[in-house]
C-alpha positions as CSV (number, residue, x, y, z in Angstrom):
1,M,-42.3,35.7,-13.7
2,N,-38.7,35.1,-14.7
3,K,-37.6,34.1,-18.2
4,N,-37.0,30.5,-17.3
5,D,-40.5,30.0,-15.9
6,L,-42.0,31.7,-19.0
7,E,-40.0,29.4,-21.3
8,K,-41.1,26.4,-19.3
9,F,-44.8,27.3,-19.5
10,K,-44.4,28.1,-23.2
11,N,-43.0,24.6,-23.8
12,K,-45.8,23.0,-21.8
13,L,-48.4,25.0,-23.8
14,L,-46.8,24.0,-27.1
15,E,-46.8,20.4,-26.2
16,E,-50.4,20.6,-25.1
17,K,-51.3,22.3,-28.4
18,K,-49.7,19.5,-30.3
19,L,-51.5,16.8,-28.3
20,L,-54.9,18.6,-28.8
21,E,-54.4,19.0,-32.5
22,G,-53.5,15.3,-32.8
23,E,-56.7,14.3,-31.0
24,L,-58.7,16.7,-33.1
25,E,-57.2,15.2,-36.3
26,G,-58.4,11.8,-35.2
27,I,-62.0,12.7,-35.0
28,G,-62.4,15.9,-37.0
29,K,-61.1,18.0,-39.8
30,K,-60.1,21.6,-40.0
31,D,-62.9,23.9,-41.1
32,K,-61.4,26.2,-43.6
33,A,-64.3,28.7,-43.2
34,S,-63.3,29.6,-39.7
35,V,-60.0,30.4,-38.0
36,G,-59.1,27.6,-35.7
37,G,-62.4,25.8,-36.3
38,W,-62.9,22.1,-36.5
39,D,-65.7,19.9,-37.8
40,A,-66.5,16.4,-36.5
41,T,-66.1,13.5,-38.8
42,G,-67.0,9.8,-38.6
43,G,-63.5,8.6,-39.3
44,T,-62.1,7.3,-42.6
45,I,-64.0,4.0,-42.9
46,E,-65.9,3.9,-46.2
47,I,-69.6,3.0,-46.0
48,D,-72.1,1.9,-48.5
49,P,-74.7,4.7,-48.8
50,A,-77.4,2.2,-49.7
51,D,-77.0,0.4,-46.3
52,E,-79.2,2.4,-43.9
53,N,-77.7,0.8,-40.8
54,E,-74.2,1.8,-41.8
55,V,-75.3,5.3,-42.6
56,A,-77.1,5.6,-39.3
57,D,-74.1,4.3,-37.4
58,K,-71.8,6.8,-39.2
59,L,-74.2,9.7,-38.4
60,E,-74.3,8.6,-34.7
61,E,-70.5,8.5,-34.6
62,I,-70.3,12.0,-36.1
63,D,-72.8,13.3,-33.6
64,E,-70.8,11.8,-30.7
65,N,-67.6,13.2,-32.1
66,S,-69.2,16.6,-32.4
67,G,-69.3,17.1,-28.7
68,I,-65.8,15.9,-28.2
69,V,-64.5,18.2,-31.0
70,G,-66.2,21.1,-29.3
71,N,-64.5,20.4,-26.0
72,L,-61.1,19.9,-27.6
73,E,-61.5,23.0,-29.8
74,N,-62.3,25.1,-26.7
75,Q,-59.2,23.7,-24.9
76,L,-57.1,24.4,-28.0
77,N,-58.4,28.0,-28.2
78,E,-57.4,28.5,-24.5
79,V,-53.9,27.2,-25.2
80,T,-53.5,29.4,-28.3
81,A,-54.7,32.4,-26.3
82,A,-52.2,31.7,-23.6
83,L,-49.4,31.5,-26.2
84,D,-50.5,34.8,-27.5
85,R,-50.4,36.3,-24.0
86,I,-46.8,35.1,-23.7
87,E,-45.9,36.9,-27.0
88,K,-47.7,40.1,-25.8
89,G,-46.1,40.0,-22.3
90,T,-49.3,39.6,-20.4
91,Y,-49.0,35.9,-19.6
92,G,-49.5,35.0,-15.9
93,I,-51.6,38.2,-15.2
94,C,-55.2,37.7,-14.0
95,E,-57.6,39.1,-16.5
96,K,-60.0,40.2,-13.8
97,T,-57.7,41.7,-11.1
98,G,-54.5,42.4,-12.9
99,V,-52.4,40.6,-10.2
100,P,-50.0,37.7,-11.0
101,I,-51.6,34.3,-11.2
102,E,-50.2,31.9,-8.7
103,K,-47.3,29.7,-10.1
104,E,-49.0,26.6,-8.7
105,R,-52.1,27.4,-10.7
106,L,-50.1,27.8,-13.8
107,E,-48.3,24.6,-13.1
108,A,-51.7,22.8,-12.9
109,N,-53.3,24.7,-15.8
110,P,-50.8,26.7,-18.0
111,S,-53.6,28.3,-19.9
112,A,-55.2,29.8,-16.8
113,R,-56.6,33.3,-17.3
114,F,-57.6,34.1,-13.7
115,S,-56.0,34.0,-10.3
116,I,-57.4,31.6,-7.7
117,K,-57.7,34.6,-5.3
118,Q,-59.7,36.7,-7.8
119,N,-62.9,36.5,-5.8
120,K,-61.3,37.2,-2.4
């Protein structure tokens, strides 16, 4: 992979990381206890703890956000790992076979870890 391609993929990954972090900030907060971890929140709307319906609605919202946060966190971890591979010089190499990952695959998914042809 040439230097221009590598820079292009790095920029795509940095942009994706920024978008994922923005989405996570909208429905979660960083968990200081774990590196890169996020916890779901129910947003910033204040509720009256004496109102059982409001409390139930907020708990339901947190539960729904929890699944979304988990998915976004996994995507963010994949992007961060791809950026680490760029720094280590192993980006674009299939983790299973050691062959270069197809450029088309990286265009579609810049954080790809495996070649399409890995099972062939």
